[in-house]
C-alpha positions in Angstrom: 93.5 93.4 70.2 90.2 94.6 71.2 89.0 97.2 73.6 87.0 96.2 76.6 84.6 98.7 78.2 84.7 98.4 82.0 82.8 101.5 82.6 79.9 99.4 84.4 82.3 97.0 86.0 81.7 96.1 89.6 85.3 96.2 91.3 86.1 94.2 94.2 89.1 95.1 96.3 91.4 92.3 97.6 90.8 91.3 101.1 94.6 92.0 101.7 94.2 95.6 100.8 94.0 97.8 103.9 92.8 100.9 102.0 95.0 103.2 104.0 97.6 103.8 101.5 101.1 102.7 101.3 101.9 99.1 101.1 98.4 98.0 102.3 96.9 98.8 98.8 97.1 96.1 96.3 94.7 95.1 93.4 91.0 95.2 92.6 89.2 92.8 90.2 86.0 92.9 88.1 84.8 89.4 87.5 82.9 88.5 84.4 83.1 87.0 81.1 86.3 88.8 81.3 88.2 89.6 84.4 89.7 93.0 84.9 92.6 93.6 87.2 93.7 97.1 88.3 95.8 98.9 90.8 93.6 100.0 93.7 95.8 102.9 94.2 95.4 104.2 90.7 92.2 103.0 89.2 91.9 105.3 86.5 95.4 104.2 85.3 93.7 101.4 83.4 93.5 97.7 83.9 94.7 94.2 82.6 91.9 92.3 81.2 92.3 88.6 80.8 89.7 85.8 80.2 88.2 83.8 82.8 90.4 80.5 82.2 93.3 82.6 82.6 92.2 84.1 85.7 91.1 80.7 87.1 94.8 79.2 86.4 96.2 82.4 88.0 94.2 82.0 91.3 94.8 78.2 91.6 98.5 78.7 91.1 98.4 81.5 93.9 96.4 79.2 96.4 98.8 76.3 95.7 
């Protein structure tokens, strides 16, 4: 397992995230060669990093 530096990542919040706290908050993603996914309520709490292929498959299944 390798450590991925996400310090310069540009994070985008889900359009379903209200930003007002509570149940409206959900996830943020940073797209690149790899995709970072983190909890928008706790951005310093770490991120899950997956390859672009895995991310594309996930998004495809969610849309379906």
